[in-house]
C-alpha positions as CSV (number, residue, x, y, z in Angstrom):
1,M,-15.4,12.2,-16.8
2,A,-15.2,8.8,-18.5
3,G,-18.0,8.0,-20.9
4,P,-20.3,5.0,-20.7
5,D,-18.3,2.9,-23.0
6,E,-15.1,3.6,-21.0
7,N,-16.7,2.4,-17.8
8,S,-18.4,-0.6,-19.2
9,L,-17.1,-4.2,-18.8
10,G,-17.1,-4.4,-22.7
11,G,-15.1,-1.3,-23.0
12,R,-12.6,-2.4,-20.5
13,V,-12.3,-5.8,-22.1
14,K,-11.1,-4.3,-25.2
15,R,-8.4,-2.5,-23.3
16,Y,-7.3,-5.8,-21.7
17,A,-6.7,-7.2,-25.0
18,Q,-4.7,-4.3,-26.0
19,V,-2.7,-4.5,-22.8
20,G,-2.2,-8.2,-23.3
21,T,-0.7,-7.7,-26.8
22,S,1.3,-4.6,-25.8
23,I,2.9,-5.8,-22.5
24,G,4.8,-8.5,-24.2
25,G,6.5,-6.0,-26.6
26,F,7.1,-3.6,-23.8
27,A,8.8,-6.2,-21.7
28,A,10.9,-7.4,-24.6
29,R,12.1,-3.9,-25.3
30,I,13.1,-3.2,-21.6
31,A,14.9,-6.7,-21.6
32,G,16.7,-5.7,-24.8
33,E,17.9,-2.5,-23.3
34,R,18.9,-4.1,-20.1
35,Y,20.8,-7.2,-21.4
36,F,21.9,-6.3,-24.9
37,G,22.9,-2.8,-24.3
38,L,20.3,-1.2,-26.7
39,K,20.0,2.6,-26.3
40,A,17.1,3.3,-24.0
41,D,14.6,6.1,-24.8
42,K,13.3,6.4,-21.3
43,S,10.7,9.1,-22.0
44,K,9.2,7.0,-24.7
45,N,9.2,3.9,-22.5
46,A,7.8,5.9,-19.6
47,G,5.0,7.2,-21.8
48,D,4.2,3.7,-23.2
49,L,4.1,2.3,-19.7
50,R,1.5,4.9,-18.6
51,A,-0.5,4.2,-21.8
52,L,-0.5,0.5,-20.9
53,L,-1.7,1.1,-17.4
54,G,-3.8,4.2,-18.0
55,G,-7.2,2.4,-18.4
56,L,-6.9,-0.1,-15.7
57,K,-8.1,0.5,-12.0
58,G,-7.1,-2.7,-10.3
59,P,-3.9,-4.2,-9.0
60,L,-1.8,-2.8,-12.0
61,M,-2.8,0.8,-10.9
62,K,-2.0,-0.2,-7.4
63,V,1.5,-1.3,-8.5
64,A,1.9,2.0,-10.3
65,Q,0.8,3.9,-7.2
66,L,3.3,1.9,-5.1
67,L,6.2,2.6,-7.5
68,S,5.4,6.3,-7.7
69,T,5.7,6.7,-3.8
70,I,9.3,5.4,-3.6
71,P,11.8,8.2,-4.3
72,D,14.4,7.1,-6.9
73,A,13.0,3.6,-7.2
74,L,12.6,4.4,-11.0
75,P,14.2,6.7,-13.4
76,K,12.7,10.2,-13.2
77,E,10.9,9.8,-16.4
78,Y,9.0,6.7,-15.3
79,A,8.2,8.2,-11.8
80,R,6.8,11.4,-13.4
81,E,4.5,9.5,-15.7
82,L,3.2,7.1,-12.9
83,S,2.6,9.9,-10.5
84,Q,0.3,11.5,-13.1
85,L,-1.4,8.1,-13.5
86,Q,-2.1,8.0,-9.8
87,A,-3.3,11.6,-9.7
88,N,-5.6,11.3,-12.8
89,A,-7.5,8.0,-12.2
90,P,-10.7,8.4,-14.4
91,Q,-14.0,9.0,-12.6
92,M,-17.5,7.8,-13.2
93,G,-19.9,10.4,-14.5
94,W,-23.2,11.3,-12.8
95,P,-25.4,8.9,-14.8
96,F,-23.2,5.9,-13.6
97,V,-23.1,7.2,-10.0
98,N,-26.9,7.6,-10.0
99,R,-27.5,4.1,-11.3
100,R,-24.9,2.6,-8.8
101,M,-26.3,4.5,-5.9
102,T,-29.8,3.3,-6.9
103,A,-28.6,-0.3,-7.1
104,E,-27.0,0.0,-3.6
105,L,-29.6,2.0,-1.6
106,G,-32.8,1.9,-3.7
107,A,-34.6,4.5,-6.1
108,D,-35.1,7.0,-3.3
109,W,-31.4,6.9,-2.2
110,Q,-31.0,10.8,-2.5
111,K,-33.7,11.3,0.1
112,K,-31.4,9.4,2.6
113,F,-29.0,12.2,2.5
114,K,-29.3,16.0,3.1
115,T,-27.0,16.7,0.2
116,F,-24.7,14.5,-2.1
117,E,-22.1,16.1,-4.3
118,R,-22.4,14.9,-8.0
119,E,-18.5,15.4,-8.7
120,A,-16.3,13.0,-7.0
121,A,-13.9,14.6,-4.4
122,R,-11.5,11.7,-5.0
123,A,-10.9,8.9,-7.4
124,A,-8.8,5.8,-6.7
125,S,-8.1,2.4,-8.1
126,L,-11.3,0.6,-7.2
127,G,-13.8,3.3,-6.4
128,Q,-14.4,6.9,-6.0
129,V,-15.4,9.2,-3.1
130,H,-18.3,11.7,-3.0
131,R,-18.8,14.2,-0.3
132,A,-22.4,14.2,1.3
133,T,-24.2,15.3,4.3
134,A,-26.2,13.1,6.6
135,K,-29.8,14.1,7.6
136,S,-28.3,14.9,11.0
137,G,-25.9,17.3,9.3
138,A,-22.8,15.3,9.8
139,A,-20.2,15.5,6.9
140,L,-19.9,12.2,5.1
141,A,-17.6,10.4,2.7
142,C,-19.4,8.0,0.3
143,K,-16.9,5.5,-1.3
144,L,-18.7,4.0,-4.3
145,Q,-17.1,1.1,-6.2
146,Y,-16.7,1.2,-10.0
147,P,-19.1,-0.8,-12.1
148,D,-18.2,-4.5,-12.9
149,M,-15.2,-4.5,-10.6
150,D,-15.2,-8.2,-9.9
151,S,-14.6,-8.8,-13.5
152,V,-12.2,-6.0,-13.8
153,V,-10.0,-7.2,-11.0
154,E,-9.9,-10.8,-12.2
155,A,-8.9,-9.6,-15.7
156,D,-6.2,-7.3,-14.1
157,L,-4.9,-10.1,-12.0
158,R,-4.4,-12.2,-15.2
159,Q,-2.5,-9.4,-16.7
160,L,-0.4,-9.0,-13.6
161,K,0.4,-12.8,-13.6
162,L,1.5,-12.3,-17.4
163,V,3.8,-9.3,-16.3
164,F,5.4,-11.4,-13.5
165,A,5.9,-14.3,-15.8
166,T,7.4,-12.2,-18.5
167,Y,9.7,-10.6,-16.0
168,Q,10.8,-13.8,-14.4
169,R,11.8,-15.3,-17.8
170,F,14.7,-12.8,-18.1
171,D,15.3,-12.1,-14.3
172,P,15.0,-15.1,-12.0
173,A,16.3,-13.5,-8.9
174,I,12.8,-13.3,-7.4
175,D,10.1,-15.9,-7.8
176,P,7.0,-13.7,-7.7
177,S,4.5,-16.6,-7.5
178,E,3.6,-16.0,-3.8
179,I,3.5,-12.2,-4.4
180,H,0.8,-12.7,-7.0
181,T,-1.1,-15.0,-4.7
182,E,-0.9,-12.4,-1.9
183,I,-2.0,-9.6,-4.1
184,T,-4.8,-11.7,-5.4
185,A,-6.2,-12.4,-1.9
186,R,-5.9,-8.8,-0.9
187,L,-7.5,-7.4,-4.0
188,R,-10.4,-9.8,-3.8
189,E,-10.9,-8.8,0.0
190,E,-10.8,-5.1,-1.2
191,L,-13.8,-5.6,-3.3
192,D,-16.0,-6.3,-0.3
193,Y,-16.7,-3.0,1.5
194,T,-18.4,-4.8,4.3
195,N,-15.0,-6.4,5.0
196,E,-13.4,-2.8,4.7
197,A,-15.9,-1.6,7.3
198,R,-14.8,-4.3,9.7
199,N,-11.2,-3.4,9.0
200,L,-12.1,0.2,9.7
201,A,-13.7,-0.7,13.2
202,L,-10.6,-2.7,14.0
203,Y,-8.4,0.3,13.4
204,R,-10.7,2.6,15.5
205,L,-10.3,-0.1,18.4
206,M,-6.4,-0.5,17.9
207,L,-5.6,3.2,17.7
208,A,-8.3,4.5,20.2
209,K,-5.6,5.7,22.6
210,E,-3.4,7.4,19.9
211,K,-4.4,11.1,20.0
212,G,-2.3,11.8,16.9
213,V,-4.2,9.5,14.6
214,H,-7.9,9.9,13.4
215,I,-9.9,7.1,11.9
216,P,-13.4,7.6,10.2
217,E,-16.5,6.1,11.6
218,V,-18.9,3.9,9.3
219,T,-22.5,4.8,8.8
220,A,-23.8,1.2,8.7
221,D,-27.4,2.0,7.3
222,L,-25.8,3.8,4.4
223,S,-23.3,1.1,3.5
224,T,-23.4,-2.1,1.5
225,R,-20.8,-4.4,-0.1
226,R,-20.2,-1.8,-2.9
227,L,-20.8,1.4,-0.9
228,L,-19.0,2.5,2.2
229,T,-20.3,5.6,3.8
230,M,-18.2,7.1,6.7
231,T,-17.6,10.4,8.4
232,W,-15.7,12.9,6.5
233,L,-12.3,13.8,8.0
234,E,-11.1,17.3,7.2
235,G,-7.3,17.6,6.4
236,R,-4.9,18.6,3.7
237,P,-3.1,16.1,1.6
238,L,0.4,15.3,3.0
239,V,2.0,16.0,-0.3
240,D,0.6,19.6,-0.4
241,I,2.1,20.2,3.1
242,I,5.5,18.9,2.0
243,A,5.5,21.1,-1.1
244,E,5.2,24.1,1.2
245,N,8.6,23.3,3.0
246,P,7.2,23.1,6.6
247,S,9.4,23.5,9.7
248,Q,11.5,20.6,10.9
249,A,9.3,20.4,14.0
250,R,6.1,19.9,11.8
251,R,7.9,17.3,9.7
252,N,9.0,15.5,12.8
253,Q,5.6,15.5,14.4
254,L,3.9,14.3,11.3
255,G,6.5,11.4,11.1
256,I,5.9,10.3,14.6
257,N,2.1,10.2,14.1
258,L,2.6,8.3,10.9
259,F,4.9,5.8,12.6
260,K,2.4,5.1,15.3
261,A,-0.5,5.0,12.9
262,W,1.3,2.0,11.2
263,Y,3.3,0.2,13.9
264,V,1.2,0.4,17.1
265,P,-1.4,-1.8,15.3
266,F,1.2,-4.2,14.0
267,Y,3.2,-4.8,17.3
268,S,0.1,-4.7,19.5
269,Y,-2.4,-6.6,17.5
270,G,-0.5,-8.1,14.3
271,A,-2.4,-5.9,11.8
272,I,-0.7,-3.7,9.1
273,H,-2.2,-1.1,6.7
274,G,-0.8,-2.3,3.4
275,D,-1.4,0.6,1.0
276,P,1.4,3.0,1.6
277,H,1.0,5.7,-0.9
278,L,0.7,9.4,0.0
279,G,-3.0,9.7,-1.1
280,N,-4.0,7.6,2.0
281,Y,-3.1,10.3,4.4
282,T,-4.2,13.9,5.3
283,A,-3.0,16.1,8.0
284,R,-4.8,18.5,10.3
285,P,-3.8,21.9,11.4
286,D,-2.4,20.5,14.7
287,D,-0.2,17.9,12.7
288,T,-2.4,14.9,13.6
289,I,-3.0,12.4,10.9
290,N,-6.2,11.2,9.3
291,L,-5.7,7.6,8.0
292,M,-7.9,6.5,5.1
293,D,-8.7,3.5,2.8
294,F,-8.9,0.3,4.9
295,G,-9.3,-2.2,2.1
296,A,-5.7,-3.6,2.1
297,I,-5.4,-4.7,5.7
298,R,-3.3,-7.8,6.7
299,V,-3.5,-9.6,10.0
300,F,-0.4,-11.7,10.8
301,T,0.1,-14.4,13.4
302,P,1.7,-13.4,16.7
303,K,4.6,-15.7,15.7
304,F,5.2,-13.8,12.5
305,V,5.4,-10.5,14.5
306,R,7.9,-11.9,16.9
307,G,9.9,-12.9,13.8
308,V,10.2,-9.3,12.8
309,I,11.5,-8.4,16.2
310,D,13.7,-11.2,16.3
311,L,15.4,-10.2,13.0
312,Y,16.1,-6.8,14.6
313,R,17.7,-8.3,17.5
314,A,19.8,-10.7,15.3
315,L,21.1,-7.8,13.3
316,E,21.7,-5.8,16.5
317,R,23.7,-8.7,18.1
318,G,25.1,-10.3,15.0
319,D,23.2,-13.4,15.8
320,Q,23.2,-15.7,12.6
321,A,21.1,-18.4,14.2
322,L,18.4,-15.9,15.4
323,A,18.3,-14.5,11.9
324,V,17.8,-17.9,10.3
325,S,15.0,-18.6,12.9
326,A,13.3,-15.2,12.0
327,Y,13.4,-15.9,8.2
328,E,12.1,-19.4,8.7
329,T,9.3,-18.0,11.0
330,W,8.3,-15.7,8.0
331,G,8.1,-18.8,5.8
332,F,11.4,-18.8,3.9
333,T,12.7,-22.3,3.2
334,G,15.9,-24.0,2.1
335,L,18.0,-21.0,3.0
336,K,21.8,-21.4,2.3
337,R,24.3,-19.3,4.2
338,E,25.0,-17.1,1.3
339,V,21.4,-16.4,0.6
340,I,21.0,-15.4,4.3
341,D,23.9,-13.2,4.2
342,T,22.4,-11.5,1.2
343,L,18.9,-11.2,2.8
344,N,20.6,-9.6,5.8
345,Q,22.0,-6.9,3.5
346,W,18.5,-5.8,2.7
347,A,17.3,-6.3,6.2
348,A,20.1,-4.1,7.5
349,F,19.1,-1.3,5.2
350,V,15.4,-1.6,6.2
351,Y,16.3,-1.7,10.0
352,A,19.0,0.8,9.8
353,P,17.0,3.8,11.2
354,L,16.1,1.7,14.3
355,M,19.8,0.8,15.1
356,E,21.0,4.3,16.2
357,D,19.8,5.9,19.4
358,R,19.7,9.5,18.1
359,P,17.4,11.7,16.0
360,R,18.1,11.0,12.3
361,L,16.6,11.1,8.8
362,I,15.2,7.8,7.7
363,E,18.0,7.6,5.2
364,E,21.3,9.5,5.7
365,T,23.8,7.5,3.5
366,N,24.0,9.0,0.0
367,A,20.4,10.1,0.4
368,S,17.7,8.2,-1.4
369,S,19.9,6.6,-4.0
370,Y,21.5,4.4,-1.4
371,G,18.4,2.2,-1.2
372,V,18.4,1.7,-4.8
373,E,22.0,0.7,-4.8
374,V,21.4,-1.8,-2.0
375,A,18.4,-3.3,-3.7
376,A,20.3,-3.6,-7.0
377,K,23.3,-5.3,-5.1
378,V,20.9,-7.6,-3.2
379,H,19.1,-8.4,-6.5
380,A,22.2,-9.4,-8.4
381,E,23.5,-11.6,-5.6
382,L,20.2,-13.4,-5.3
383,K,20.2,-14.0,-9.1
384,R,23.7,-15.4,-8.9
385,L,22.7,-17.8,-6.0
386,G,19.8,-19.1,-8.0
387,G,16.9,-16.9,-6.7
388,V,14.7,-16.8,-3.7
389,K,10.8,-17.3,-3.3
390,P,9.5,-14.7,-0.8
391,P,6.6,-16.1,1.2
392,R,3.3,-14.4,0.7
393,E,3.3,-13.3,4.3
394,F,6.4,-11.3,3.7
395,V,5.0,-9.2,0.8
396,M,2.8,-6.8,2.8
397,V,5.4,-6.2,5.5
398,D,8.2,-5.4,3.1
399,R,5.8,-3.3,0.9
400,A,4.6,-1.3,4.0
401,A,8.1,-0.9,5.3
402,V,9.6,0.3,2.0
403,G,6.5,2.4,1.1
404,L,6.3,4.1,4.5
405,G,10.1,4.7,4.4
406,G,9.5,6.5,1.1
407,V,6.8,8.7,2.8
408,F,9.2,9.4,5.6
409,L,12.0,10.2,3.0
410,R,9.7,12.6,1.2
411,L,8.6,14.2,4.5
412,G,12.2,14.7,5.8
413,A,11.3,13.8,9.3
414,K,14.3,13.7,11.8
415,V,13.2,11.5,14.5
416,N,14.8,9.1,17.1
417,W,13.3,6.1,15.3
418,H,15.2,3.8,17.7
419,R,13.4,5.1,20.7
420,L,10.0,5.1,18.9
421,F,10.5,1.5,18.0
422,H,11.7,0.4,21.4
423,D,8.7,2.2,23.1
424,T,6.4,0.4,20.8
425,I,7.8,-3.1,21.3
426,K,8.8,-2.7,25.0
427,D,5.7,-4.6,26.3
428,F,5.7,-7.2,23.5
429,D,4.6,-10.7,24.5
430,E,3.6,-13.2,21.9
431,K,0.9,-14.7,24.1
432,A,-0.5,-11.3,25.1
433,L,-0.6,-10.2,21.5
434,A,-2.5,-13.4,20.6
435,K,-5.1,-12.6,23.3
436,H,-5.4,-8.9,22.3
437,Q,-5.7,-10.0,18.5
438,S,-8.4,-12.6,19.2
439,A,-10.5,-10.3,21.2
440,A,-10.2,-7.4,18.8
441,L,-11.0,-9.5,15.7
442,K,-14.0,-11.1,17.5
443,K,-15.4,-7.8,18.5
444,V,-15.4,-6.3,15.0
445,G,-16.5,-9.6,13.2
446,L,-13.2,-10.5,11.4
447,P,-11.9,-14.0,11.2
448,L,-8.9,-15.1,13.1
């Protein structure tokens, strides 16, 4: 358990100063290795990176979580260190938990539960979850935000901006300014658990007909802006099931349920779950999925969703004009033909599993290393062409597609993704989506 100084704002500020001093040296070392051929000690660099991120629980931790979910996106030394960072997020001790619960529910807060476990069942980047029992006997999950997180997140966002600025100085292929803008907006939303409660209600509405996906239900009278109490969903971590080498049939069913959990909301309501690491899923014995953590939800305009479908059709037909229209719908501007051709290489990789009408693994070309090779090729070409500035709306969709693809890759599901996709979009109509989206958002109290 973390001590009081480690969880105080003052204690964290000391670490931010250390990170601010160290990150420049770390980036300079990586740049030297990459551009001047200096010998890389990847194990040392990986350990240093973990040390830099280890005390932070905001966006830098979330970046680490994302990277650790994508197979072969990093050298194995980095992936190993960052996966440990994800698994070992520090927890608040009982004195802090007691004070925080008192602040949220009053001095008699323990009387509002039948039981409340002192040890956290799960620790994450912004808060930790305690198991509890309601007076009615219902099993509950109490998600309690860490202390001083408003200040913590703002400090982390400043550090992330420094990381992006340092990176862009020696690699201008991607302008990350809109990426930072999007992460900033989403992280600030995640701090408000009343907003997450509305997101959770939205997902219960959108996935009500999907029998393979389960969503917890909020207990409103035990929830506040910093405390979210919901029903506890029993299930096993997906990563544990994968480690047991399950049958192909089980892998496939889990993959289908995951696909529906993500893409039924997107194509039917314009909403996407933007936190794609394995820790946000558990599975039941019947291979249905529990979906958790609804802080990073992004709602897109119907026009944007149409652009995603249009790009698929453009690639399918070789329609350059439709591809240009799709990118412009997303918010890309000033696209030259060479830049479009380069972006299409990445799009072709992402959409590839949807193009073939047959059961297949999510990636079959040279296994997972192929995605890294495509990304490197696209990156180098964008750099040669003067770089590109991804619009902020693109950030969460790309993150979700790549992150979920990484989950499918780890899972080894062999599914007819083409038919799943076509079944999902077969009734797509932009005006109908706008109507459904408006009604759903109004019902749960979220803004359009």
